Chimera marker file (.cmm) of the C-alpha trace (Angstrom):
<marker_set name="trace">
<marker id="1" x="64.709" y="48.996" z="154.867" r="1" g="1" b="0" radius="0.5"/>
<marker id="2" x="67.251" y="49.068" z="151.905" r="1" g="1" b="0" radius="0.5"/>
<marker id="3" x="68.103" y="52.204" z="150.340" r="1" g="1" b="0" radius="0.5"/>
<marker id="4" x="66.397" y="52.106" z="146.964" r="1" g="1" b="0" radius="0.5"/>
<marker id="5" x="63.034" y="51.585" z="149.292" r="1" g="1" b="0" radius="0.5"/>
<marker id="6" x="63.558" y="54.455" z="151.150" r="1" g="1" b="0" radius="0.5"/>
<marker id="7" x="64.557" y="57.169" z="148.793" r="1" g="1" b="0" radius="0.5"/>
<marker id="8" x="61.299" y="56.097" z="146.813" r="1" g="1" b="0" radius="0.5"/>
<marker id="9" x="59.506" y="56.341" z="149.979" r="1" g="1" b="0" radius="0.5"/>
<marker id="10" x="61.559" y="60.193" z="151.136" r="1" g="1" b="0" radius="0.5"/>
<marker id="11" x="61.129" y="61.246" z="147.054" r="1" g="1" b="0" radius="0.5"/>
<marker id="12" x="57.199" y="59.887" z="147.176" r="1" g="1" b="0" radius="0.5"/>
<marker id="13" x="56.567" y="61.750" z="150.401" r="1" g="1" b="0" radius="0.5"/>
<marker id="14" x="57.952" y="64.813" z="148.944" r="1" g="1" b="0" radius="0.5"/>
<marker id="15" x="55.634" y="64.895" z="145.435" r="1" g="1" b="0" radius="0.5"/>
<marker id="16" x="52.896" y="64.017" z="147.610" r="1" g="1" b="0" radius="0.5"/>
<marker id="17" x="53.421" y="67.180" z="149.603" r="1" g="1" b="0" radius="0.5"/>
<marker id="18" x="54.562" y="69.721" z="146.923" r="1" g="1" b="0" radius="0.5"/>
<marker id="19" x="51.347" y="68.054" z="144.842" r="1" g="1" b="0" radius="0.5"/>
<marker id="20" x="49.395" y="69.223" z="147.614" r="1" g="1" b="0" radius="0.5"/>
<marker id="21" x="50.697" y="72.722" z="148.003" r="1" g="1" b="0" radius="0.5"/>
<marker id="22" x="50.342" y="73.258" z="144.116" r="1" g="1" b="0" radius="0.5"/>
<marker id="23" x="46.693" y="72.313" z="144.369" r="1" g="1" b="0" radius="0.5"/>
<marker id="24" x="46.079" y="74.456" z="147.237" r="1" g="1" b="0" radius="0.5"/>
<marker id="25" x="47.985" y="77.736" z="145.614" r="1" g="1" b="0" radius="0.5"/>
<marker id="26" x="45.683" y="76.627" z="142.488" r="1" g="1" b="0" radius="0.5"/>
<marker id="27" x="42.632" y="76.401" z="144.826" r="1" g="1" b="0" radius="0.5"/>
<marker id="28" x="43.187" y="80.375" z="146.141" r="1" g="1" b="0" radius="0.5"/>
<marker id="29" x="43.658" y="82.085" z="142.966" r="1" g="1" b="0" radius="0.5"/>
<marker id="30" x="42.433" y="81.890" z="139.233" r="1" g="1" b="0" radius="0.5"/>
<marker id="31" x="44.474" y="82.800" z="136.595" r="1" g="1" b="0" radius="0.5"/>
<marker id="32" x="43.364" y="85.851" z="134.437" r="1" g="1" b="0" radius="0.5"/>
<marker id="33" x="46.019" y="87.116" z="131.663" r="1" g="1" b="0" radius="0.5"/>
<marker id="34" x="49.457" y="86.424" z="133.530" r="1" g="1" b="0" radius="0.5"/>
<marker id="35" x="48.280" y="88.252" z="137.008" r="1" g="1" b="0" radius="0.5"/>
<marker id="36" x="44.961" y="86.562" z="138.190" r="1" g="1" b="0" radius="0.5"/>
<marker id="37" x="42.013" y="86.995" z="140.659" r="1" g="1" b="0" radius="0.5"/>
<marker id="38" x="42.607" y="86.123" z="144.133" r="1" g="1" b="0" radius="0.5"/>
<marker id="39" x="40.373" y="86.209" z="147.194" r="1" g="1" b="0" radius="0.5"/>
<marker id="40" x="42.178" y="86.621" z="150.478" r="1" g="1" b="0" radius="0.5"/>
<marker id="41" x="41.365" y="87.161" z="153.816" r="1" g="1" b="0" radius="0.5"/>
<marker id="42" x="44.003" y="90.423" z="155.074" r="1" g="1" b="0" radius="0.5"/>
<marker id="43" x="43.565" y="93.446" z="157.731" r="1" g="1" b="0" radius="0.5"/>
<marker id="44" x="44.130" y="96.608" z="156.875" r="1" g="1" b="0" radius="0.5"/>
<marker id="45" x="47.601" y="96.768" z="157.411" r="1" g="1" b="0" radius="0.5"/>
<marker id="46" x="48.516" y="93.955" z="155.363" r="1" g="1" b="0" radius="0.5"/>
<marker id="47" x="46.262" y="95.795" z="152.417" r="1" g="1" b="0" radius="0.5"/>
<marker id="48" x="48.447" y="98.861" z="152.709" r="1" g="1" b="0" radius="0.5"/>
<marker id="49" x="51.882" y="97.343" z="153.362" r="1" g="1" b="0" radius="0.5"/>
<marker id="50" x="50.965" y="95.381" z="149.900" r="1" g="1" b="0" radius="0.5"/>
<marker id="51" x="51.198" y="98.951" z="148.336" r="1" g="1" b="0" radius="0.5"/>
<marker id="52" x="48.129" y="98.057" z="146.264" r="1" g="1" b="0" radius="0.5"/>
<marker id="53" x="45.453" y="100.017" z="145.276" r="1" g="1" b="0" radius="0.5"/>
<marker id="54" x="42.564" y="99.965" z="148.142" r="1" g="1" b="0" radius="0.5"/>
<marker id="55" x="39.298" y="100.752" z="146.296" r="1" g="1" b="0" radius="0.5"/>
<marker id="56" x="36.013" y="100.436" z="148.582" r="1" g="1" b="0" radius="0.5"/>
<marker id="57" x="33.394" y="99.917" z="145.871" r="1" g="1" b="0" radius="0.5"/>
<marker id="58" x="30.324" y="99.733" z="148.560" r="1" g="1" b="0" radius="0.5"/>
<marker id="59" x="27.384" y="102.831" z="147.923" r="1" g="1" b="0" radius="0.5"/>
<marker id="60" x="28.044" y="106.239" z="149.463" r="1" g="1" b="0" radius="0.5"/>
<marker id="61" x="25.067" y="105.573" z="152.102" r="1" g="1" b="0" radius="0.5"/>
<marker id="62" x="27.777" y="102.161" z="153.185" r="1" g="1" b="0" radius="0.5"/>
<marker id="63" x="30.447" y="104.301" z="153.578" r="1" g="1" b="0" radius="0.5"/>
<marker id="64" x="28.810" y="107.380" z="155.501" r="1" g="1" b="0" radius="0.5"/>
<marker id="65" x="27.033" y="104.110" z="158.262" r="1" g="1" b="0" radius="0.5"/>
<marker id="66" x="30.308" y="102.435" z="158.859" r="1" g="1" b="0" radius="0.5"/>
<marker id="67" x="33.177" y="104.467" z="157.767" r="1" g="1" b="0" radius="0.5"/>
<marker id="68" x="36.139" y="103.500" z="154.907" r="1" g="1" b="0" radius="0.5"/>
<marker id="69" x="39.637" y="102.525" z="154.896" r="1" g="1" b="0" radius="0.5"/>
<marker id="70" x="41.969" y="105.301" z="155.338" r="1" g="1" b="0" radius="0.5"/>
<marker id="71" x="43.487" y="106.357" z="152.055" r="1" g="1" b="0" radius="0.5"/>
<marker id="72" x="40.965" y="104.193" z="149.958" r="1" g="1" b="0" radius="0.5"/>
<marker id="73" x="39.321" y="105.278" z="147.096" r="1" g="1" b="0" radius="0.5"/>
<marker id="74" x="35.607" y="105.359" z="147.326" r="1" g="1" b="0" radius="0.5"/>
<marker id="75" x="34.039" y="104.003" z="143.799" r="1" g="1" b="0" radius="0.5"/>
<marker id="76" x="30.591" y="102.001" z="143.943" r="1" g="1" b="0" radius="0.5"/>
<marker id="77" x="31.188" y="99.243" z="141.363" r="1" g="1" b="0" radius="0.5"/>
<marker id="78" x="28.419" y="99.281" z="139.206" r="1" g="1" b="0" radius="0.5"/>
<marker id="79" x="30.251" y="97.751" z="135.788" r="1" g="1" b="0" radius="0.5"/>
<marker id="80" x="33.629" y="96.979" z="134.686" r="1" g="1" b="0" radius="0.5"/>
<marker id="81" x="33.679" y="99.659" z="131.863" r="1" g="1" b="0" radius="0.5"/>
<marker id="82" x="32.393" y="102.561" z="133.742" r="1" g="1" b="0" radius="0.5"/>
<marker id="83" x="34.607" y="101.247" z="136.945" r="1" g="1" b="0" radius="0.5"/>
<marker id="84" x="37.669" y="101.317" z="134.545" r="1" g="1" b="0" radius="0.5"/>
<marker id="85" x="37.195" y="104.641" z="132.988" r="1" g="1" b="0" radius="0.5"/>
<marker id="86" x="37.684" y="106.262" z="136.818" r="1" g="1" b="0" radius="0.5"/>
<marker id="87" x="40.164" y="103.664" z="138.710" r="1" g="1" b="0" radius="0.5"/>
<marker id="88" x="42.188" y="102.501" z="135.813" r="1" g="1" b="0" radius="0.5"/>
<marker id="89" x="44.182" y="105.615" z="135.621" r="1" g="1" b="0" radius="0.5"/>
<marker id="90" x="45.150" y="105.844" z="139.475" r="1" g="1" b="0" radius="0.5"/>
<marker id="91" x="46.231" y="102.071" z="139.109" r="1" g="1" b="0" radius="0.5"/>
<marker id="92" x="49.971" y="102.002" z="138.222" r="1" g="1" b="0" radius="0.5"/>
<marker id="93" x="51.858" y="98.794" z="135.953" r="1" g="1" b="0" radius="0.5"/>
<marker id="94" x="52.272" y="95.343" z="138.359" r="1" g="1" b="0" radius="0.5"/>
<marker id="95" x="49.766" y="97.670" z="141.764" r="1" g="1" b="0" radius="0.5"/>
<marker id="96" x="47.372" y="95.038" z="142.680" r="1" g="1" b="0" radius="0.5"/>
<marker id="97" x="44.022" y="96.224" z="142.615" r="1" g="1" b="0" radius="0.5"/>
<marker id="98" x="42.383" y="95.438" z="146.159" r="1" g="1" b="0" radius="0.5"/>
<marker id="99" x="38.807" y="95.556" z="146.137" r="1" g="1" b="0" radius="0.5"/>
<marker id="100" x="36.803" y="95.665" z="149.697" r="1" g="1" b="0" radius="0.5"/>
<marker id="101" x="32.968" y="95.508" z="150.103" r="1" g="1" b="0" radius="0.5"/>
<marker id="102" x="30.846" y="95.051" z="153.113" r="1" g="1" b="0" radius="0.5"/>
<marker id="103" x="30.795" y="91.106" z="153.252" r="1" g="1" b="0" radius="0.5"/>
<marker id="104" x="33.007" y="90.149" z="149.957" r="1" g="1" b="0" radius="0.5"/>
<marker id="105" x="30.119" y="88.977" z="147.496" r="1" g="1" b="0" radius="0.5"/>
<marker id="106" x="30.590" y="92.388" z="145.327" r="1" g="1" b="0" radius="0.5"/>
<marker id="107" x="34.242" y="92.299" z="145.753" r="1" g="1" b="0" radius="0.5"/>
<marker id="108" x="34.413" y="88.079" z="143.750" r="1" g="1" b="0" radius="0.5"/>
<marker id="109" x="31.451" y="89.489" z="141.395" r="1" g="1" b="0" radius="0.5"/>
<marker id="110" x="33.251" y="92.592" z="140.255" r="1" g="1" b="0" radius="0.5"/>
<marker id="111" x="36.668" y="90.833" z="140.334" r="1" g="1" b="0" radius="0.5"/>
<marker id="112" x="35.015" y="88.299" z="137.923" r="1" g="1" b="0" radius="0.5"/>
<marker id="113" x="33.573" y="90.860" z="135.941" r="1" g="1" b="0" radius="0.5"/>
<marker id="114" x="36.683" y="93.044" z="135.320" r="1" g="1" b="0" radius="0.5"/>
<marker id="115" x="38.691" y="89.911" z="134.441" r="1" g="1" b="0" radius="0.5"/>
<marker id="116" x="40.968" y="89.741" z="131.757" r="1" g="1" b="0" radius="0.5"/>
<marker id="117" x="40.347" y="93.645" z="130.937" r="1" g="1" b="0" radius="0.5"/>
<marker id="118" x="43.397" y="94.642" z="132.697" r="1" g="1" b="0" radius="0.5"/>
<marker id="119" x="47.314" y="93.476" z="133.006" r="1" g="1" b="0" radius="0.5"/>
<marker id="120" x="47.304" y="93.858" z="137.276" r="1" g="1" b="0" radius="0.5"/>
<marker id="121" x="46.092" y="91.105" z="140.127" r="1" g="1" b="0" radius="0.5"/>
<marker id="122" x="42.842" y="91.689" z="141.256" r="1" g="1" b="0" radius="0.5"/>
<marker id="123" x="42.660" y="91.206" z="145.140" r="1" g="1" b="0" radius="0.5"/>
<marker id="124" x="39.060" y="90.283" z="146.621" r="1" g="1" b="0" radius="0.5"/>
<marker id="125" x="38.879" y="90.818" z="149.966" r="1" g="1" b="0" radius="0.5"/>
<marker id="126" x="37.015" y="88.177" z="151.783" r="1" g="1" b="0" radius="0.5"/>
<marker id="127" x="34.967" y="88.829" z="154.992" r="1" g="1" b="0" radius="0.5"/>
<marker id="128" x="34.831" y="92.778" z="153.271" r="1" g="1" b="0" radius="0.5"/>
<marker id="129" x="34.438" y="95.464" z="155.987" r="1" g="1" b="0" radius="0.5"/>
<marker id="130" x="32.314" y="93.268" z="158.285" r="1" g="1" b="0" radius="0.5"/>
<marker id="131" x="35.587" y="91.528" z="158.990" r="1" g="1" b="0" radius="0.5"/>
<marker id="132" x="37.657" y="94.721" z="159.111" r="1" g="1" b="0" radius="0.5"/>
<marker id="133" x="35.416" y="95.850" z="161.992" r="1" g="1" b="0" radius="0.5"/>
<marker id="134" x="35.120" y="92.599" z="163.791" r="1" g="1" b="0" radius="0.5"/>
<marker id="135" x="39.090" y="92.460" z="163.955" r="1" g="1" b="0" radius="0.5"/>
<marker id="136" x="38.596" y="96.102" z="165.641" r="1" g="1" b="0" radius="0.5"/>
<marker id="137" x="39.955" y="98.141" z="163.219" r="1" g="1" b="0" radius="0.5"/>
<marker id="138" x="38.427" y="101.547" z="163.231" r="1" g="1" b="0" radius="0.5"/>
<marker id="139" x="37.369" y="103.044" z="160.047" r="1" g="1" b="0" radius="0.5"/>
<marker id="140" x="37.248" y="106.830" z="159.576" r="1" g="1" b="0" radius="0.5"/>
<marker id="141" x="34.547" y="108.689" z="158.370" r="1" g="1" b="0" radius="0.5"/>
<marker id="142" x="33.790" y="109.767" z="154.802" r="1" g="1" b="0" radius="0.5"/>
<marker id="143" x="35.391" y="113.721" z="153.953" r="1" g="1" b="0" radius="0.5"/>
<link id1="1" id2="2" r="1" g="1" b="0" radius="0.2"/>
<link id1="2" id2="3" r="1" g="1" b="0" radius="0.2"/>
<link id1="3" id2="4" r="1" g="1" b="0" radius="0.2"/>
<link id1="4" id2="5" r="1" g="1" b="0" radius="0.2"/>
<link id1="5" id2="6" r="1" g="1" b="0" radius="0.2"/>
<link id1="6" id2="7" r="1" g="1" b="0" radius="0.2"/>
<link id1="7" id2="8" r="1" g="1" b="0" radius="0.2"/>
<link id1="8" id2="9" r="1" g="1" b="0" radius="0.2"/>
<link id1="9" id2="10" r="1" g="1" b="0" radius="0.2"/>
<link id1="10" id2="11" r="1" g="1" b="0" radius="0.2"/>
<link id1="11" id2="12" r="1" g="1" b="0" radius="0.2"/>
<link id1="12" id2="13" r="1" g="1" b="0" radius="0.2"/>
<link id1="13" id2="14" r="1" g="1" b="0" radius="0.2"/>
<link id1="14" id2="15" r="1" g="1" b="0" radius="0.2"/>
<link id1="15" id2="16" r="1" g="1" b="0" radius="0.2"/>
<link id1="16" id2="17" r="1" g="1" b="0" radius="0.2"/>
<link id1="17" id2="18" r="1" g="1" b="0" radius="0.2"/>
<link id1="18" id2="19" r="1" g="1" b="0" radius="0.2"/>
<link id1="19" id2="20" r="1" g="1" b="0" radius="0.2"/>
<link id1="20" id2="21" r="1" g="1" b="0" radius="0.2"/>
<link id1="21" id2="22" r="1" g="1" b="0" radius="0.2"/>
<link id1="22" id2="23" r="1" g="1" b="0" radius="0.2"/>
<link id1="23" id2="24" r="1" g="1" b="0" radius="0.2"/>
<link id1="24" id2="25" r="1" g="1" b="0" radius="0.2"/>
<link id1="25" id2="26" r="1" g="1" b="0" radius="0.2"/>
<link id1="26" id2="27" r="1" g="1" b="0" radius="0.2"/>
<link id1="27" id2="28" r="1" g="1" b="0" radius="0.2"/>
<link id1="28" id2="29" r="1" g="1" b="0" radius="0.2"/>
<link id1="29" id2="30" r="1" g="1" b="0" radius="0.2"/>
<link id1="30" id2="31" r="1" g="1" b="0" radius="0.2"/>
<link id1="31" id2="32" r="1" g="1" b="0" radius="0.2"/>
<link id1="32" id2="33" r="1" g="1" b="0" radius="0.2"/>
<link id1="33" id2="34" r="1" g="1" b="0" radius="0.2"/>
<link id1="34" id2="35" r="1" g="1" b="0" radius="0.2"/>
<link id1="35" id2="36" r="1" g="1" b="0" radius="0.2"/>
<link id1="36" id2="37" r="1" g="1" b="0" radius="0.2"/>
<link id1="37" id2="38" r="1" g="1" b="0" radius="0.2"/>
<link id1="38" id2="39" r="1" g="1" b="0" radius="0.2"/>
<link id1="39" id2="40" r="1" g="1" b="0" radius="0.2"/>
<link id1="40" id2="41" r="1" g="1" b="0" radius="0.2"/>
<link id1="41" id2="42" r="1" g="1" b="0" radius="0.2"/>
<link id1="42" id2="43" r="1" g="1" b="0" radius="0.2"/>
<link id1="43" id2="44" r="1" g="1" b="0" radius="0.2"/>
<link id1="44" id2="45" r="1" g="1" b="0" radius="0.2"/>
<link id1="45" id2="46" r="1" g="1" b="0" radius="0.2"/>
<link id1="46" id2="47" r="1" g="1" b="0" radius="0.2"/>
<link id1="47" id2="48" r="1" g="1" b="0" radius="0.2"/>
<link id1="48" id2="49" r="1" g="1" b="0" radius="0.2"/>
<link id1="49" id2="50" r="1" g="1" b="0" radius="0.2"/>
<link id1="50" id2="51" r="1" g="1" b="0" radius="0.2"/>
<link id1="51" id2="52" r="1" g="1" b="0" radius="0.2"/>
<link id1="52" id2="53" r="1" g="1" b="0" radius="0.2"/>
<link id1="53" id2="54" r="1" g="1" b="0" radius="0.2"/>
<link id1="54" id2="55" r="1" g="1" b="0" radius="0.2"/>
<link id1="55" id2="56" r="1" g="1" b="0" radius="0.2"/>
<link id1="56" id2="57" r="1" g="1" b="0" radius="0.2"/>
<link id1="57" id2="58" r="1" g="1" b="0" radius="0.2"/>
<link id1="58" id2="59" r="1" g="1" b="0" radius="0.2"/>
<link id1="59" id2="60" r="1" g="1" b="0" radius="0.2"/>
<link id1="60" id2="61" r="1" g="1" b="0" radius="0.2"/>
<link id1="61" id2="62" r="1" g="1" b="0" radius="0.2"/>
<link id1="62" id2="63" r="1" g="1" b="0" radius="0.2"/>
<link id1="63" id2="64" r="1" g="1" b="0" radius="0.2"/>
<link id1="64" id2="65" r="1" g="1" b="0" radius="0.2"/>
<link id1="65" id2="66" r="1" g="1" b="0" radius="0.2"/>
<link id1="66" id2="67" r="1" g="1" b="0" radius="0.2"/>
<link id1="67" id2="68" r="1" g="1" b="0" radius="0.2"/>
<link id1="68" id2="69" r="1" g="1" b="0" radius="0.2"/>
<link id1="69" id2="70" r="1" g="1" b="0" radius="0.2"/>
<link id1="70" id2="71" r="1" g="1" b="0" radius="0.2"/>
<link id1="71" id2="72" r="1" g="1" b="0" radius="0.2"/>
<link id1="72" id2="73" r="1" g="1" b="0" radius="0.2"/>
<link id1="73" id2="74" r="1" g="1" b="0" radius="0.2"/>
<link id1="74" id2="75" r="1" g="1" b="0" radius="0.2"/>
<link id1="75" id2="76" r="1" g="1" b="0" radius="0.2"/>
<link id1="76" id2="77" r="1" g="1" b="0" radius="0.2"/>
<link id1="77" id2="78" r="1" g="1" b="0" radius="0.2"/>
<link id1="78" id2="79" r="1" g="1" b="0" radius="0.2"/>
<link id1="79" id2="80" r="1" g="1" b="0" radius="0.2"/>
<link id1="80" id2="81" r="1" g="1" b="0" radius="0.2"/>
<link id1="81" id2="82" r="1" g="1" b="0" radius="0.2"/>
<link id1="82" id2="83" r="1" g="1" b="0" radius="0.2"/>
<link id1="83" id2="84" r="1" g="1" b="0" radius="0.2"/>
<link id1="84" id2="85" r="1" g="1" b="0" radius="0.2"/>
<link id1="85" id2="86" r="1" g="1" b="0" radius="0.2"/>
<link id1="86" id2="87" r="1" g="1" b="0" radius="0.2"/>
<link id1="87" id2="88" r="1" g="1" b="0" radius="0.2"/>
<link id1="88" id2="89" r="1" g="1" b="0" radius="0.2"/>
<link id1="89" id2="90" r="1" g="1" b="0" radius="0.2"/>
<link id1="90" id2="91" r="1" g="1" b="0" radius="0.2"/>
<link id1="91" id2="92" r="1" g="1" b="0" radius="0.2"/>
<link id1="92" id2="93" r="1" g="1" b="0" radius="0.2"/>
<link id1="93" id2="94" r="1" g="1" b="0" radius="0.2"/>
<link id1="94" id2="95" r="1" g="1" b="0" radius="0.2"/>
<link id1="95" id2="96" r="1" g="1" b="0" radius="0.2"/>
<link id1="96" id2="97" r="1" g="1" b="0" radius="0.2"/>
<link id1="97" id2="98" r="1" g="1" b="0" radius="0.2"/>
<link id1="98" id2="99" r="1" g="1" b="0" radius="0.2"/>
<link id1="99" id2="100" r="1" g="1" b="0" radius="0.2"/>
<link id1="100" id2="101" r="1" g="1" b="0" radius="0.2"/>
<link id1="101" id2="102" r="1" g="1" b="0" radius="0.2"/>
<link id1="102" id2="103" r="1" g="1" b="0" radius="0.2"/>
<link id1="103" id2="104" r="1" g="1" b="0" radius="0.2"/>
<link id1="104" id2="105" r="1" g="1" b="0" radius="0.2"/>
<link id1="105" id2="106" r="1" g="1" b="0" radius="0.2"/>
<link id1="106" id2="107" r="1" g="1" b="0" radius="0.2"/>
<link id1="107" id2="108" r="1" g="1" b="0" radius="0.2"/>
<link id1="108" id2="109" r="1" g="1" b="0" radius="0.2"/>
<link id1="109" id2="110" r="1" g="1" b="0" radius="0.2"/>
<link id1="110" id2="111" r="1" g="1" b="0" radius="0.2"/>
<link id1="111" id2="112" r="1" g="1" b="0" radius="0.2"/>
<link id1="112" id2="113" r="1" g="1" b="0" radius="0.2"/>
<link id1="113" id2="114" r="1" g="1" b="0" radius="0.2"/>
<link id1="114" id2="115" r="1" g="1" b="0" radius="0.2"/>
<link id1="115" id2="116" r="1" g="1" b="0" radius="0.2"/>
<link id1="116" id2="117" r="1" g="1" b="0" radius="0.2"/>
<link id1="117" id2="118" r="1" g="1" b="0" radius="0.2"/>
<link id1="118" id2="119" r="1" g="1" b="0" radius="0.2"/>
<link id1="119" id2="120" r="1" g="1" b="0" radius="0.2"/>
<link id1="120" id2="121" r="1" g="1" b="0" radius="0.2"/>
<link id1="121" id2="122" r="1" g="1" b="0" radius="0.2"/>
<link id1="122" id2="123" r="1" g="1" b="0" radius="0.2"/>
<link id1="123" id2="124" r="1" g="1" b="0" radius="0.2"/>
<link id1="124" id2="125" r="1" g="1" b="0" radius="0.2"/>
<link id1="125" id2="126" r="1" g="1" b="0" radius="0.2"/>
<link id1="126" id2="127" r="1" g="1" b="0" radius="0.2"/>
<link id1="127" id2="128" r="1" g="1" b="0" radius="0.2"/>
<link id1="128" id2="129" r="1" g="1" b="0" radius="0.2"/>
<link id1="129" id2="130" r="1" g="1" b="0" radius="0.2"/>
<link id1="130" id2="131" r="1" g="1" b="0" radius="0.2"/>
<link id1="131" id2="132" r="1" g="1" b="0" radius="0.2"/>
<link id1="132" id2="133" r="1" g="1" b="0" radius="0.2"/>
<link id1="133" id2="134" r="1" g="1" b="0" radius="0.2"/>
<link id1="134" id2="135" r="1" g="1" b="0" radius="0.2"/>
<link id1="135" id2="136" r="1" g="1" b="0" radius="0.2"/>
<link id1="136" id2="137" r="1" g="1" b="0" radius="0.2"/>
<link id1="137" id2="138" r="1" g="1" b="0" radius="0.2"/>
<link id1="138" id2="139" r="1" g="1" b="0" radius="0.2"/>
<link id1="139" id2="140" r="1" g="1" b="0" radius="0.2"/>
<link id1="140" id2="141" r="1" g="1" b="0" radius="0.2"/>
<link id1="141" id2="142" r="1" g="1" b="0" radius="0.2"/>
<link id1="142" id2="143" r="1" g="1" b="0" radius="0.2"/>
</marker_set>
């Protein structure tokens, strides 16, 4: 194979791989302001290691039924403005807002409702507490 053709194949292949990674990344994160919303599957250990503010947006009845993530803020999501009034002061500049619910559906809707209302990245945990418990995490009782 001549060198020009080989170079074309190598560079063309690299461009296709780079494009594929870019499209995959774009499908996982939607930009909001400069930070974005990200839907992720994470373990509790990964959430805690990331240093974000973990907020359990379920209801008090759900917290009592299954327990909660140790150290998580417990704030039922009933609307963007009231939620931000309670959670906003606890959120540091540049700190991720990590939302968890029972299955991930409410956090996805909450993340959309909060989009553009704060500069921080919003992480919606796919699978919610059901996935955490199924993977072996032992929630703590609500105090």
